[in-house]
FIPAFI-582617 format. One record per residue (C-alpha): residue in one letter; x, y, z. Coordinates in steps of 0.1 Angstrom, whole numbers, plus 5000, padded with zeros to 4 digits. Last residue first. Layout:
<site><residuo>A</residuo><c1>X</c1><c2>Y</c2><c3>Z</c3></site>
...
//
This chain:
<site><residuo>L</residuo><c1>7013</c1><c2>8678</c2><c3>4805</c3></site>
<site><residuo>W</residuo><c1>7011</c1><c2>8716</c2><c3>4808</c3></site>
<site><residuo>R</residuo><c1>7031</c1><c2>8730</c2><c3>4779</c3></site>
<site><residuo>E</residuo><c1>7030</c1><c2>8701</c2><c3>4754</c3></site>
<site><residuo>F</residuo><c1>6993</c1><c2>8697</c2><c3>4762</c3></site>
<site><residuo>W</residuo><c1>6986</c1><c2>8733</c2><c3>4755</c3></site>
<site><residuo>E</residuo><c1>7007</c1><c2>8733</c2><c3>4723</c3></site>
<site><residuo>D</residuo><c1>6988</c1><c2>8703</c2><c3>4709</c3></site>
<site><residuo>A</residuo><c1>6955</c1><c2>8720</c2><c3>4716</c3></site>
<site><residuo>V</residuo><c1>6965</c1><c2>8752</c2><c3>4698</c3></site>
<site><residuo>E</residuo><c1>6978</c1><c2>8731</c2><c3>4669</c3></site>
<site><residuo>L</residuo><c1>6944</c1><c2>8714</c2><c3>4668</c3></site>
<site><residuo>T</residuo><c1>6928</c1><c2>8749</c2><c3>4666</c3></site>
<site><residuo>E</residuo><c1>6950</c1><c2>8758</c2><c3>4636</c3></site>
<site><residuo>S</residuo><c1>6945</c1><c2>8724</c2><c3>4618</c3></site>
<site><residuo>T</residuo><c1>6907</c1><c2>8730</c2><c3>4622</c3></site>
<site><residuo>V</residuo><c1>6882</c1><c2>8715</c2><c3>4647</c3></site>
<site><residuo>V</residuo><c1>6847</c1><c2>8724</c2><c3>4637</c3></site>
<site><residuo>H</residuo><c1>6815</c1><c2>8741</c2><c3>4649</c3></site>
<site><residuo>G</residuo><c1>6821</c1><c2>8774</c2><c3>4630</c3></site>
<site><residuo>D</residuo><c1>6854</c1><c2>8787</c2><c3>4616</c3></site>
<site><residuo>Y</residuo><c1>6855</c1><c2>8821</c2><c3>4633</c3></site>
<site><residuo>H</residuo><c1>6879</c1><c2>8815</c2><c3>4661</c3></site>
<site><residuo>P</residuo><c1>6882</c1><c2>8822</c2><c3>4698</c3></site>
<site><residuo>Y</residuo><c1>6910</c1><c2>8809</c2><c3>4720</c3></site>
<site><residuo>C</residuo><c1>6903</c1><c2>8811</c2><c3>4757</c3></site>
<site><residuo>D</residuo><c1>6930</c1><c2>8805</c2><c3>4783</c3></site>
<site><residuo>L</residuo><c1>6931</c1><c2>8794</c2><c3>4819</c3></site>
<site><residuo>A</residuo><c1>6963</c1><c2>8783</c2><c3>4835</c3></site>
<site><residuo>S</residuo><c1>6982</c1><c2>8816</c2><c3>4830</c3></site>
<site><residuo>S</residuo><c1>6964</c1><c2>8833</c2><c3>4859</c3></site>
<site><residuo>A</residuo><c1>6972</c1><c2>8805</c2><c3>4884</c3></site>
<site><residuo>G</residuo><c1>6979</c1><c2>8824</c2><c3>4916</c3></site>
<site><residuo>L</residuo><c1>6947</c1><c2>8814</c2><c3>4934</c3></site>
<site><residuo>L</residuo><c1>6932</c1><c2>8849</c2><c3>4930</c3></site>
<site><residuo>K</residuo><c1>6942</c1><c2>8849</c2><c3>4893</c3></site>
<site><residuo>Y</residuo><c1>6924</c1><c2>8816</c2><c3>4886</c3></site>
<site><residuo>I</residuo><c1>6894</c1><c2>8830</c2><c3>4905</c3></site>
<site><residuo>K</residuo><c1>6893</c1><c2>8862</c2><c3>4884</c3></site>
<site><residuo>S</residuo><c1>6897</c1><c2>8840</c2><c3>4853</c3></site>
<site><residuo>A</residuo><c1>6864</c1><c2>8825</c2><c3>4861</c3></site>
<site><residuo>I</residuo><c1>6846</c1><c2>8857</c2><c3>4852</c3></site>
<site><residuo>K</residuo><c1>6865</c1><c2>8861</c2><c3>4819</c3></site>
<site><residuo>V</residuo><c1>6860</c1><c2>8824</c2><c3>4810</c3></site>
<site><residuo>A</residuo><c1>6822</c1><c2>8827</c2><c3>4816</c3></site>
<site><residuo>K</residuo><c1>6821</c1><c2>8859</c2><c3>4794</c3></site>
<site><residuo>Q</residuo><c1>6841</c1><c2>8842</c2><c3>4767</c3></site>
<site><residuo>C</residuo><c1>6814</c1><c2>8813</c2><c3>4767</c3></site>
<site><residuo>S</residuo><c1>6788</c1><c2>8840</c2><c3>4765</c3></site>
<site><residuo>K</residuo><c1>6802</c1><c2>8849</c2><c3>4731</c3></site>
<site><residuo>P</residuo><c1>6788</c1><c2>8816</c2><c3>4717</c3></site>
<site><residuo>N</residuo><c1>6752</c1><c2>8825</c2><c3>4722</c3></site>
<site><residuo>N</residuo><c1>6732</c1><c2>8801</c2><c3>4700</c3></site>
<site><residuo>H</residuo><c1>6756</c1><c2>8772</c2><c3>4702</c3></site>
<site><residuo>L</residuo><c1>6763</c1><c2>8754</c2><c3>4669</c3></site>
<site><residuo>S</residuo><c1>6786</c1><c2>8783</c2><c3>4660</c3></site>
<site><residuo>N</residuo><c1>6786</c1><c2>8800</c2><c3>4627</c3></site>
<site><residuo>S</residuo><c1>6806</c1><c2>8827</c2><c3>4643</c3></site>
<site><residuo>V</residuo><c1>6822</c1><c2>8830</c2><c3>4678</c3></site>
<site><residuo>S</residuo><c1>6838</c1><c2>8796</c2><c3>4676</c3></site>
<site><residuo>T</residuo><c1>6853</c1><c2>8784</c2><c3>4709</c3></site>
<site><residuo>I</residuo><c1>6885</c1><c2>8769</c2><c3>4722</c3></site>
<site><residuo>I</residuo><c1>6889</c1><c2>8768</c2><c3>4760</c3></site>
<site><residuo>Q</residuo><c1>6923</c1><c2>8756</c2><c3>4772</c3></site>
<site><residuo>V</residuo><c1>6922</c1><c2>8746</c2><c3>4808</c3></site>
<site><residuo>P</residuo><c1>6951</c1><c2>8743</c2><c3>4833</c3></site>
<site><residuo>T</residuo><c1>6940</c1><c2>8729</c2><c3>4867</c3></site>
<site><residuo>P</residuo><c1>6940</c1><c2>8757</c2><c3>4894</c3></site>
<site><residuo>V</residuo><c1>6909</c1><c2>8760</c2><c3>4895</c3></site>
<site><residuo>I</residuo><c1>6885</c1><c2>8735</c2><c3>4880</c3></site>
<site><residuo>L</residuo><c1>6856</c1><c2>8744</c2><c3>4904</c3></site>
<site><residuo>S</residuo><c1>6859</c1><c2>8780</c2><c3>4890</c3></site>
<site><residuo>L</residuo><c1>6852</c1><c2>8766</c2><c3>4855</c3></site>
<site><residuo>I</residuo><c1>6820</c1><c2>8750</c2><c3>4867</c3></site>
<site><residuo>H</residuo><c1>6810</c1><c2>8783</c2><c3>4884</c3></site>
<site><residuo>E</residuo><c1>6817</c1><c2>8802</c2><c3>4852</c3></site>
<site><residuo>W</residuo><c1>6795</c1><c2>8776</c2><c3>4834</c3></site>
<site><residuo>D</residuo><c1>6763</c1><c2>8785</c2><c3>4855</c3></site>
<site><residuo>F</residuo><c1>6748</c1><c2>8779</c2><c3>4889</c3></site>
<site><residuo>T</residuo><c1>6720</c1><c2>8794</c2><c3>4909</c3></site>
<site><residuo>L</residuo><c1>6691</c1><c2>8792</c2><c3>4885</c3></site>
<site><residuo>D</residuo><c1>6660</c1><c2>8801</c2><c3>4905</c3></site>
<site><residuo>G</residuo><c1>6635</c1><c2>8814</c2><c3>4880</c3></site>
<site><residuo>A</residuo><c1>6613</c1><c2>8784</c2><c3>4883</c3></site>
<site><residuo>E</residuo><c1>6615</c1><c2>8776</c2><c3>4846</c3></site>
<site><residuo>L</residuo><c1>6652</c1><c2>8782</c2><c3>4847</c3></site>
<site><residuo>A</residuo><c1>6657</c1><c2>8759</c2><c3>4876</c3></site>
<site><residuo>R</residuo><c1>6636</c1><c2>8731</c2><c3>4861</c3></site>
<site><residuo>I</residuo><c1>6655</c1><c2>8733</c2><c3>4829</c3></site>
<site><residuo>V</residuo><c1>6688</c1><c2>8732</c2><c3>4847</c3></site>
<site><residuo>E</residuo><c1>6677</c1><c2>8703</c2><c3>4868</c3></site>
<site><residuo>P</residuo><c1>6669</c1><c2>8682</c2><c3>4838</c3></site>
<site><residuo>F</residuo><c1>6705</c1><c2>8685</c2><c3>4826</c3></site>
<site><residuo>L</residuo><c1>6716</c1><c2>8666</c2><c3>4795</c3></site>
<site><residuo>L</residuo><c1>6684</c1><c2>8659</c2><c3>4775</c3></site>
<site><residuo>L</residuo><c1>6693</c1><c2>8647</c2><c3>4741</c3></site>
<site><residuo>N</residuo><c1>6661</c1><c2>8644</c2><c3>4722</c3></site>
<site><residuo>E</residuo><c1>6663</c1><c2>8677</c2><c3>4705</c3></site>
<site><residuo>Q</residuo><c1>6698</c1><c2>8670</c2><c3>4692</c3></site>
<site><residuo>G</residuo><c1>6708</c1><c2>8701</c2><c3>4672</c3></site>
<site><residuo>P</residuo><c1>6717</c1><c2>8720</c2><c3>4703</c3></site>
<site><residuo>W</residuo><c1>6724</c1><c2>8697</c2><c3>4734</c3></site>
<site><residuo>K</residuo><c1>6698</c1><c2>8701</c2><c3>4761</c3></site>
<site><residuo>G</residuo><c1>6697</c1><c2>8717</c2><c3>4796</c3></site>
<site><residuo>A</residuo><c1>6697</c1><c2>8752</c2><c3>4781</c3></site>
<site><residuo>C</residuo><c1>6681</c1><c2>8753</c2><c3>4746</c3></site>
<site><residuo>K</residuo><c1>6678</c1><c2>8790</c2><c3>4742</c3></site>
<site><residuo>D</residuo><c1>6710</c1><c2>8795</c2><c3>4762</c3></site>
<site><residuo>T</residuo><c1>6713</c1><c2>8829</c2><c3>4779</c3></site>
<site><residuo>A</residuo><c1>6713</c1><c2>8818</c2><c3>4815</c3></site>
<site><residuo>F</residuo><c1>6728</c1><c2>8784</c2><c3>4807</c3></site>
<site><residuo>R</residuo><c1>6761</c1><c2>8799</c2><c3>4795</c3></site>
<site><residuo>T</residuo><c1>6774</c1><c2>8784</c2><c3>4762</c3></site>
<site><residuo>F</residuo><c1>6792</c1><c2>8751</c2><c3>4761</c3></site>
<site><residuo>G</residuo><c1>6816</c1><c2>8726</c2><c3>4745</c3></site>
<site><residuo>C</residuo><c1>6830</c1><c2>8743</c2><c3>4714</c3></site>
<site><residuo>S</residuo><c1>6864</c1><c2>8729</c2><c3>4720</c3></site>
<site><residuo>A</residuo><c1>6877</c1><c2>8717</c2><c3>4754</c3></site>
<site><residuo>V</residuo><c1>6913</c1><c2>8711</c2><c3>4762</c3></site>
<site><residuo>C</residuo><c1>6920</c1><c2>8700</c2><c3>4798</c3></site>
<site><residuo>T</residuo><c1>6950</c1><c2>8696</c2><c3>4821</c3></site>
<site><residuo>Q</residuo><c1>6959</c1><c2>8676</c2><c3>4852</c3></site>
<site><residuo>I</residuo><c1>6928</c1><c2>8654</c2><c3>4854</c3></site>
<site><residuo>R</residuo><c1>6932</c1><c2>8632</c2><c3>4885</c3></site>
<site><residuo>D</residuo><c1>6911</c1><c2>8658</c2><c3>4904</c3></site>
<site><residuo>D</residuo><c1>6878</c1><c2>8644</c2><c3>4890</c3></site>
<site><residuo>Y</residuo><c1>6847</c1><c2>8665</c2><c3>4890</c3></site>
<site><residuo>A</residuo><c1>6856</c1><c2>8699</c2><c3>4875</c3></site>
<site><residuo>T</residuo><c1>6879</c1><c2>8682</c2><c3>4850</c3></site>
<site><residuo>L</residuo><c1>6852</c1><c2>8656</c2><c3>4841</c3></site>
<site><residuo>L</residuo><c1>6827</c1><c2>8684</c2><c3>4835</c3></site>
<site><residuo>L</residuo><c1>6851</c1><c2>8702</c2><c3>4812</c3></site>
<site><residuo>A</residuo><c1>6859</c1><c2>8671</c2><c3>4792</c3></site>
<site><residuo>N</residuo><c1>6823</c1><c2>8661</c2><c3>4789</c3></site>
<site><residuo>L</residuo><c1>6813</c1><c2>8696</c2><c3>4775</c3></site>
<site><residuo>G</residuo><c1>6842</c1><c2>8694</c2><c3>4750</c3></site>
<site><residuo>G</residuo><c1>6831</c1><c2>8659</c2><c3>4740</c3></site>
<site><residuo>L</residuo><c1>6796</c1><c2>8673</c2><c3>4733</c3></site>
<site><residuo>G</residuo><c1>6814</c1><c2>8697</c2><c3>4709</c3></site>
<site><residuo>H</residuo><c1>6851</c1><c2>8688</c2><c3>4709</c3></site>
<site><residuo>G</residuo><c1>6869</c1><c2>8669</c2><c3>4735</c3></site>
<site><residuo>I</residuo><c1>6903</c1><c2>8666</c2><c3>4753</c3></site>
<site><residuo>V</residuo><c1>6914</c1><c2>8652</c2><c3>4787</c3></site>
<site><residuo>G</residuo><c1>6948</c1><c2>8651</c2><c3>4804</c3></site>
<site><residuo>I</residuo><c1>6966</c1><c2>8627</c2><c3>4828</c3></site>
<site><residuo>R</residuo><c1>7001</c1><c2>8634</c2><c3>4841</c3></site>
<site><residuo>T</residuo><c1>7004</c1><c2>8621</c2><c3>4877</c3></site>
<site><residuo>T</residuo><c1>6993</c1><c2>8587</c2><c3>4863</c3></site>
<site><residuo>D</residuo><c1>7026</c1><c2>8583</c2><c3>4843</c3></site>
<site><residuo>V</residuo><c1>7014</c1><c2>8557</c2><c3>4819</c3></site>
<site><residuo>R</residuo><c1>7038</c1><c2>8529</c2><c3>4807</c3></site>
<site><residuo>K</residuo><c1>7026</c1><c2>8505</c2><c3>4834</c3></site>
<site><residuo>I</residuo><c1>6990</c1><c2>8505</c2><c3>4822</c3></site>
<site><residuo>E</residuo><c1>6964</c1><c2>8496</c2><c3>4848</c3></site>
<site><residuo>S</residuo><c1>6964</c1><c2>8531</c2><c3>4863</c3></site>
<site><residuo>F</residuo><c1>6954</c1><c2>8544</c2><c3>4829</c3></site>
<site><residuo>V</residuo><c1>6922</c1><c2>8522</c2><c3>4829</c3></site>
<site><residuo>D</residuo><c1>6910</c1><c2>8540</c2><c3>4861</c3></site>
<site><residuo>L</residuo><c1>6905</c1><c2>8571</c2><c3>4840</c3></site>
<site><residuo>A</residuo><c1>6876</c1><c2>8552</c2><c3>4822</c3></site>
<site><residuo>R</residuo><c1>6857</c1><c2>8553</c2><c3>4855</c3></site>
<site><residuo>S</residuo><c1>6857</c1><c2>8591</c2><c3>4854</c3></site>
<site><residuo>H</residuo><c1>6845</c1><c2>8589</c2><c3>4819</c3></site>
<site><residuo>D</residuo><c1>6816</c1><c2>8567</c2><c3>4828</c3></site>
<site><residuo>A</residuo><c1>6806</c1><c2>8588</c2><c3>4858</c3></site>
<site><residuo>L</residuo><c1>6806</c1><c2>8619</c2><c3>4836</c3></site>
<site><residuo>M</residuo><c1>6786</c1><c2>8603</c2><c3>4809</c3></site>
<site><residuo>K</residuo><c1>6760</c1><c2>8593</c2><c3>4836</c3></site>
<site><residuo>G</residuo><c1>6760</c1><c2>8628</c2><c3>4850</c3></site>
<site><residuo>A</residuo><c1>6753</c1><c2>8643</c2><c3>4816</c3></site>
<site><residuo>F</residuo><c1>6725</c1><c2>8619</c2><c3>4812</c3></site>
<site><residuo>S</residuo><c1>6710</c1><c2>8631</c2><c3>4845</c3></site>
<site><residuo>L</residuo><c1>6700</c1><c2>8609</c2><c3>4874</c3></site>
<site><residuo>K</residuo><c1>6669</c1><c2>8606</c2><c3>4897</c3></site>
<site><residuo>E</residuo><c1>6646</c1><c2>8593</c2><c3>4870</c3></site>
<site><residuo>N</residuo><c1>6669</c1><c2>8566</c2><c3>4858</c3></site>
<site><residuo>E</residuo><c1>6650</c1><c2>8539</c2><c3>4839</c3></site>
<site><residuo>K</residuo><c1>6625</c1><c2>8561</c2><c3>4821</c3></site>
<site><residuo>Y</residuo><c1>6652</c1><c2>8587</c2><c3>4820</c3></site>
<site><residuo>F</residuo><c1>6675</c1><c2>8565</c2><c3>4799</c3></site>
<site><residuo>S</residuo><c1>6647</c1><c2>8554</c2><c3>4776</c3></site>
<site><residuo>D</residuo><c1>6641</c1><c2>8590</c2><c3>4766</c3></site>
<site><residuo>T</residuo><c1>6678</c1><c2>8599</c2><c3>4761</c3></site>
<site><residuo>N</residuo><c1>6679</c1><c2>8598</c2><c3>4723</c3></site>
<site><residuo>Y</residuo><c1>6716</c1><c2>8604</c2><c3>4716</c3></site>
<site><residuo>P</residuo><c1>6717</c1><c2>8578</c2><c3>4688</c3></site>
<site><residuo>E</residuo><c1>6682</c1><c2>8569</c2><c3>4677</c3></site>
<site><residuo>V</residuo><c1>6666</c1><c2>8539</c2><c3>4694</c3></site>
<site><residuo>K</residuo><c1>6652</c1><c2>8509</c2><c3>4675</c3></site>
<site><residuo>D</residuo><c1>6678</c1><c2>8486</c2><c3>4691</c3></site>
<site><residuo>E</residuo><c1>6701</c1><c2>8504</c2><c3>4716</c3></site>
<site><residuo>A</residuo><c1>6736</c1><c2>8517</c2><c3>4708</c3></site>
<site><residuo>R</residuo><c1>6763</c1><c2>8510</c2><c3>4733</c3></site>
<site><residuo>R</residuo><c1>6787</c1><c2>8495</c2><c3>4708</c3></site>
<site><residuo>G</residuo><c1>6786</c1><c2>8529</c2><c3>4690</c3></site>
<site><residuo>V</residuo><c1>6761</c1><c2>8552</c2><c3>4704</c3></site>
<site><residuo>T</residuo><c1>6733</c1><c2>8553</c2><c3>4730</c3></site>
<site><residuo>P</residuo><c1>6756</c1><c2>8557</c2><c3>4761</c3></site>
<site><residuo>A</residuo><c1>6789</c1><c2>8574</c2><c3>4753</c3></site>
<site><residuo>D</residuo><c1>6815</c1><c2>8552</c2><c3>4736</c3></site>
<site><residuo>I</residuo><c1>6850</c1><c2>8551</c2><c3>4750</c3></site>
<site><residuo>A</residuo><c1>6883</c1><c2>8568</c2><c3>4740</c3></site>
<site><residuo>L</residuo><c1>6918</c1><c2>8562</c2><c3>4754</c3></site>
<site><residuo>T</residuo><c1>6951</c1><c2>8576</c2><c3>4747</c3></site>
<site><residuo>V</residuo><c1>6988</c1><c2>8569</c2><c3>4757</c3></site>
<site><residuo>Y</residuo><c1>7007</c1><c2>8599</c2><c3>4746</c3></site>
<site><residuo>G</residuo><c1>7037</c1><c2>8600</c2><c3>4721</c3></site>
<site><residuo>L</residuo><c1>7026</c1><c2>8623</c2><c3>4693</c3></site>
<site><residuo>E</residuo><c1>7012</c1><c2>8593</c2><c3>4674</c3></site>
<site><residuo>A</residuo><c1>6991</c1><c2>8585</c2><c3>4704</c3></site>
<site><residuo>Y</residuo><c1>6979</c1><c2>8621</c2><c3>4703</c3></site>
<site><residuo>H</residuo><c1>6966</c1><c2>8619</c2><c3>4668</c3></site>
<site><residuo>Q</residuo><c1>6950</c1><c2>8584</c2><c3>4671</c3></site>
<site><residuo>A</residuo><c1>6930</c1><c2>8593</c2><c3>4702</c3></site>
<site><residuo>F</residuo><c1>6921</c1><c2>8627</c2><c3>4688</c3></site>
<site><residuo>A</residuo><c1>6906</c1><c2>8615</c2><c3>4655</c3></site>
<site><residuo>L</residuo><c1>6884</c1><c2>8646</c2><c3>4654</c3></site>
<site><residuo>Q</residuo><c1>6901</c1><c2>8661</c2><c3>4622</c3></site>
<site><residuo>S</residuo><c1>6895</c1><c2>8627</c2><c3>4605</c3></site>
<site><residuo>N</residuo><c1>6858</c1><c2>8634</c2><c3>4606</c3></site>
<site><residuo>G</residuo><c1>6836</c1><c2>8602</c2><c3>4606</c3></site>
<site><residuo>G</residuo><c1>6851</c1><c2>8568</c2><c3>4608</c3></site>
<site><residuo>L</residuo><c1>6879</c1><c2>8547</c2><c3>4621</c3></site>
<site><residuo>G</residuo><c1>6903</c1><c2>8575</c2><c3>4632</c3></site>
<site><residuo>A</residuo><c1>6902</c1><c2>8564</c2><c3>4668</c3></site>
<site><residuo>S</residuo><c1>6883</c1><c2>8595</c2><c3>4679</c3></site>
<site><residuo>E</residuo><c1>6857</c1><c2>8587</c2><c3>4652</c3></site>
<site><residuo>D</residuo><c1>6855</c1><c2>8551</c2><c3>4664</c3></site>
<site><residuo>K</residuo><c1>6847</c1><c2>8563</c2><c3>4700</c3></site>
<site><residuo>G</residuo><c1>6812</c1><c2>8574</c2><c3>4689</c3></site>
<site><residuo>Y</residuo><c1>6805</c1><c2>8570</c2><c3>4652</c3></site>
<site><residuo>I</residuo><c1>6771</c1><c2>8585</c2><c3>4654</c3></site>
<site><residuo>S</residuo><c1>6788</c1><c2>8618</c2><c3>4663</c3></site>
<site><residuo>E</residuo><c1>6779</c1><c2>8643</c2><c3>4690</c3></site>
<site><residuo>H</residuo><c1>6816</c1><c2>8647</c2><c3>4700</c3></site>
<site><residuo>H</residuo><c1>6840</c1><c2>8621</c2><c3>4713</c3></site>
<site><residuo>C</residuo><c1>6858</c1><c2>8624</c2><c3>4746</c3></site>
<site><residuo>C</residuo><c1>6895</c1><c2>8616</c2><c3>4744</c3></site>
<site><residuo>L</residuo><c1>6913</c1><c2>8606</c2><c3>4776</c3></site>
<site><residuo>I</residuo><c1>6949</c1><c2>8616</c2><c3>4775</c3></site>
<site><residuo>G</residuo><c1>6977</c1><c2>8597</c2><c3>4792</c3></site>
<site><residuo>P</residuo><c1>7012</c1><c2>8611</c2><c3>4800</c3></site>
<site><residuo>V</residuo><c1>7043</c1><c2>8590</c2><c3>4793</c3></site>
<site><residuo>E</residuo><c1>7062</c1><c2>8568</c2><c3>4818</c3></site>
<site><residuo>E</residuo><c1>7079</c1><c2>8547</c2><c3>4790</c3></site>
<site><residuo>K</residuo><c1>7076</c1><c2>8549</c2><c3>4752</c3></site>
<site><residuo>G</residuo><c1>7090</c1><c2>8523</c2><c3>4729</c3></site>
<site><residuo>E</residuo><c1>7058</c1><c2>8519</c2><c3>4709</c3></site>
<site><residuo>P</residuo><c1>7029</c1><c2>8544</c2><c3>4714</c3></site>
<site><residuo>I</residuo><c1>6999</c1><c2>8529</c2><c3>4732</c3></site>
<site><residuo>F</residuo><c1>6964</c1><c2>8535</c2><c3>4719</c3></site>
<site><residuo>L</residuo><c1>6933</c1><c2>8522</c2><c3>4738</c3></site>
<site><residuo>W</residuo><c1>6899</c1><c2>8521</c2><c3>4720</c3></site>
<site><residuo>G</residuo><c1>6871</c1><c2>8515</c2><c3>4743</c3></site>
<site><residuo>S</residuo><c1>6842</c1><c2>8492</c2><c3>4750</c3></site>
<site><residuo>V</residuo><c1>6820</c1><c2>8494</c2><c3>4780</c3></site>
<site><residuo>M</residuo><c1>6807</c1><c2>8469</c2><c3>4806</c3></site>
<site><residuo>E</residuo><c1>6777</c1><c2>8472</c2><c3>4829</c3></site>
<site><residuo>V</residuo><c1>6765</c1><c2>8450</c2><c3>4858</c3></site>
<site><residuo>D</residuo><c1>6791</c1><c2>8454</c2><c3>4886</c3></site>
<site><residuo>N</residuo><c1>6802</c1><c2>8489</c2><c3>4875</c3></site>
<site><residuo>L</residuo><c1>6820</c1><c2>8504</c2><c3>4846</c3></site>
<site><residuo>F</residuo><c1>6835</c1><c2>8470</c2><c3>4838</c3></site>
<site><residuo>F</residuo><c1>6861</c1><c2>8468</c2><c3>4810</c3></site>
<site><residuo>I</residuo><c1>6863</c1><c2>8462</c2><c3>4773</c3></site>
<site><residuo>I</residuo><c1>6893</c1><c2>8468</c2><c3>4750</c3></site>
<site><residuo>Q</residuo><c1>6900</c1><c2>8474</c2><c3>4713</c3></site>
<site><residuo>R</residuo><c1>6937</c1><c2>8479</c2><c3>4711</c3></site>
<site><residuo>R</residuo><c1>6956</c1><c2>8502</c2><c3>4688</c3></site>
<site><residuo>S</residuo><c1>6994</c1><c2>8498</c2><c3>4691</c3></site>
<site><residuo>V</residuo><c1>7013</c1><c2>8528</c2><c3>4677</c3></site>
<site><residuo>G</residuo><c1>7043</c1><c2>8531</c2><c3>4655</c3></site>
<site><residuo>H</residuo><c1>7023</c1><c2>8543</c2><c3>4626</c3></site>
<site><residuo>T</residuo><c1>6999</c1><c2>8513</c2><c3>4629</c3></site>
<site><residuo>E</residuo><c1>6999</c1><c2>8481</c2><c3>4649</c3></site>
<site><residuo>N</residuo><c1>6966</c1><c2>8463</c2><c3>4655</c3></site>
<site><residuo>E</residuo><c1>6950</c1><c2>8446</c2><c3>4685</c3></site>
<site><residuo>E</residuo><c1>6915</c1><c2>8432</c2><c3>4691</c3></site>
<site><residuo>Q</residuo><c1>6895</c1><c2>8420</c2><c3>4721</c3></site>
<site><residuo>V</residuo><c1>6918</c1><c2>8431</c2><c3>4749</c3></site>
<site><residuo>R</residuo><c1>6903</c1><c2>8426</c2><c3>4783</c3></site>
<site><residuo>V</residuo><c1>6903</c1><c2>8449</c2><c3>4813</c3></site>
<site><residuo>Q</residuo><c1>6889</c1><c2>8434</c2><c3>4844</c3></site>
<site><residuo>L</residuo><c1>6880</c1><c2>8468</c2><c3>4859</c3></site>
<site><residuo>E</residuo><c1>6874</c1><c2>8453</c2><c3>4893</c3></site>
<site><residuo>T</residuo><c1>6843</c1><c2>8469</c2><c3>4910</c3></site>
<site><residuo>E</residuo><c1>6839</c1><c2>8495</c2><c3>4937</c3></site>
<site><residuo>E</residuo><c1>6803</c1><c2>8505</c2><c3>4937</c3></site>
<site><residuo>Y</residuo><c1>6794</c1><c2>8532</c2><c3>4912</c3></site>
<site><residuo>K</residuo><c1>6776</c1><c2>8564</c2><c3>4923</c3></site>
<site><residuo>P</residuo><c1>6754</c1><c2>8579</c2><c3>4896</c3></site>
<site><residuo>V</residuo><c1>6760</c1><c2>8616</c2><c3>4890</c3></site>
<site><residuo>R</residuo><c1>6730</c1><c2>8639</c2><c3>4896</c3></site>
<site><residuo>M</residuo><c1>6748</c1><c2>8667</c2><c3>4876</c3></site>
<site><residuo>I</residuo><c1>6727</c1><c2>8696</c2><c3>4887</c3></site>
<site><residuo>K</residuo><c1>6726</c1><c2>8689</c2><c3>4924</c3></site>
<site><residuo>N</residuo><c1>6763</c1><c2>8678</c2><c3>4923</c3></site>
<site><residuo>F</residuo><c1>6773</c1><c2>8711</c2><c3>4908</c3></site>
<site><residuo>S</residuo><c1>6753</c1><c2>8731</c2><c3>4933</c3></site>
<site><residuo>D</residuo><c1>6769</c1><c2>8713</c2><c3>4962</c3></site>
<site><residuo>E</residuo><c1>6803</c1><c2>8718</c2><c3>4946</c3></site>
<site><residuo>L</residuo><c1>6796</c1><c2>8755</c2><c3>4943</c3></site>
<site><residuo>E</residuo><c1>6787</c1><c2>8758</c2><c3>4980</c3></site>
<site><residuo>K</residuo><c1>6819</c1><c2>8739</c2><c3>4989</c3></site>
<site><residuo>R</residuo><c1>6839</c1><c2>8763</c2><c3>4968</c3></site>
<site><residuo>T</residuo><c1>6823</c1><c2>8793</c2><c3>4985</c3></site>
<site><residuo>D</residuo><c1>6833</c1><c2>8778</c2><c3>5019</c3></site>
<site><residuo>P</residuo><c1>6869</c1><c2>8772</c2><c3>5008</c3></site>
<site><residuo>W</residuo><c1>6870</c1><c2>8806</c2><c3>4991</c3></site>
<site><residuo>G</residuo><c1>6861</c1><c2>8827</c2><c3>5022</c3></site>
<site><residuo>S</residuo><c1>6896</c1><c2>8838</c2><c3>5032</c3></site>
<site><residuo>L</residuo><c1>6911</c1><c2>8836</c2><c3>4997</c3></site>
<site><residuo>S</residuo><c1>6904</c1><c2>8873</c2><c3>4989</c3></site>
<site><residuo>A</residuo><c1>6884</c1><c2>8896</c2><c3>4966</c3></site>
<site><residuo>I</residuo><c1>6854</c1><c2>8874</c2><c3>4957</c3></site>
<site><residuo>K</residuo><c1>6829</c1><c2>8900</c2><c3>4943</c3></site>
<site><residuo>T</residuo><c1>6833</c1><c2>8889</c2><c3>4907</c3></site>
<site><residuo>L</residuo><c1>6824</c1><c2>8854</c2><c3>4916</c3></site>
<site><residuo>D</residuo><c1>6788</c1><c2>8863</c2><c3>4924</c3></site>
<site><residuo>V</residuo><c1>6773</c1><c2>8831</c2><c3>4938</c3></site>
<site><residuo>M</residuo><c1>6738</c1><c2>8827</c2><c3>4926</c3></site>
//
């Protein structure tokens, strides 16, 4: 495993970063989509609180389409865009749009009302991508058809494709694109930021704990049938884990990232290890002259987004986006 604490200069960083990218790709097993026209189509449109809410569909690849909620604030030009990744909710993108579930997680609606163009899509197995007679977030059928991929990699490819939608909207400044997520959405937000350099800033709430000390590493806690990283499980069983969350965070440097994590009543079984990963990765941020671009905000409210943590996220986007 690359010991990030021993990197003292930039001289060997390019080679080290390439090694980390190789490890990331090995774990993620991201599907490669052929170039396909988005063909964005509006299926429904409503005006609310000075914001246009549109239900759209677009092509992920040459055989698969996905539905999304696109919010566009009225009278705004050249504004940033924010991709909103939903958490482990049966409501999928609808929760982010304020159409079901927890109103505190209605990120797409919230940030549109603050003046950003926002987008939320369903993850596979939920919302309009739910399968008949299959429980939400059950990945068994996915792996039967995609043995060489990971479910986390599939979500990553989908979210990366969703960023293309912003380039189709004239009001969006595509040099200012952010991503936010809570829970499973926080995990997806971080993975996307490490993978796609179009992301200029990220806010991730309660999205991870270090693999090395995670009792359910490779899966999502509370969702026993949600297998995210088969390669992590294999590596831990073989005793050759060479990659952890501090390495993922180091791939993000120097992109600004706000980590929000609960250190009590957390869904994750070792939430303090999140702070350890941030502390290690902060050495790389400092080395590359971006010390202020990585921040960890701990709280004691459990696996939730509160008014206080939402304010932290708002301030981060206002500062960096």
